[in-house]
C-alpha positions, 0 to 999 in steps of 0.5 A: 481509469486508464493512465500511467500507473507503474512503479519500478517493479511494475515491469521488471522481471523476477530475475532482476528483483532480488530484494524482498521477493517471495514466490508464494506459488507458481505464477504468484510472486510478491516483491517489496522494492526500495530506492536502493534496490534499483539505483535509479535515484536522480538518474535514469535507468533502463530495464527489460520488461517481462511477458509473463506477469501482470503487475499490481503495484502500490507505491508506499512512499516517494516519487516515481517517473518513467516511460514505457515506449511512448507511455509516460509514468508519473506517480507518488505515494499512495498511487495504485496501478495495474499493468502488463508490459508485454516485454516492452523495455522501460526507463525509470527514475525515482527519489531516495524515499521510493518504496513500492509493493508489487504482486506479480501474477500470471493471467491464468493464476489471476483468473484462477484466484479471482475468476470472472472479476478480472476477465474484462481486464485481460485482452481477447480470449484472456491474452493480455497485450500491453496496458497500464491502468491507474485507480487513484488512491485506495485506502484499503489497498494501501493499508493491505500493501503496508501489511504485506511489506511489514510481513516481508520485512519481519516474517518472510518465512511465515508463508501461510500468513504472507500468502493470506495477506497477499490475497487480501491485497489482491482483493482490495487492489482489484476492487479499486479498479472495479469501483473507480468508475462507479464512485459517485463524484463528490462536489468540491465543497464535499471534498474540502469538508472530508479533507478537513474532517480527516485533518481534524481526526488525525490532529491528535492521535492520543485523543480521537474526536467523536463523530459528532464533533467532526460533523459539527466542525466541518458542517456535515451531518453525521450519517453523510459524513460517515458514508462519504468518508468511507467512500472517499478514503476507503476506510471508516473514520475509526479504522483510519484513525487506528491505522494512523495511530498504529503507524505512529506507534511503529515510529515511537517504538524506535525510541520508546518502550512499549509502556511509554508508547502506549501512554503517548498515544492515549492508552491507559491500558497497555494490553489494549494497545498491544492488542490493537498493534497486533491486529494492525501488524500481526505481531506484538509491539514488544517484538517490534521493540526487541527487533529495534534493540537487537539492531542497535546492539548489533550496530558497530561504527566503521 
């Protein structure tokens, strides 16, 4: 699907982005940008684009607007995009909650990594001209982007782990563009049923409903619910529940210890909670809790 799709880092040159940026290999850079990085909160700023990188963006939070030439940009949390600025200057403005993950990759490296999968996305003979594309929401791409952002924040020196997570993001990001035109369009009623199922699923993160209970509540048979849920949200019912459950755990660990957090989220066995947390974020909740404690101890009011 063609459309406006880029965030603040979508066109910025590597020299302009000294925030949360890691070069994984020549021609492959990952960058985590937040509102304070660019200073475009409630005011429009202009930046130079680059002629080297294709930008794959996932907006993790907030609102973003802008313009590249005559092309408007208008995106919100969860939007997935792909583009090449061809050196065009661009204007941006975003809210104070803006957060974005960008992978910048040269056309040659992208083709080397993904092969024929990406050649149709490039211009004639593999030489891209200006383009911006938008794939809507892709849960797997968003989940993968969050994992990369978490690694950049907590373990930027673990290059092998970060490189693997970035390649995972590339896979799901490109898959979103490959699949967005192939997806079966759901009826308005089916979309409403699925949104209701998601709301019920996440209503109480300490007690997940069964698939049978969800299906009965929204008026859809179990097989259809499982298939349509995955097609619509890009994740299985259980995987989405666990993703939100662990995201809630991250927040709770800011105020509660590991055992308290586990109990609040319905875990009777703390080791099971720790394993689930590590599977989601790549580190144990005790380590996440320690980083909070260190930050609090190191804080000295002016």
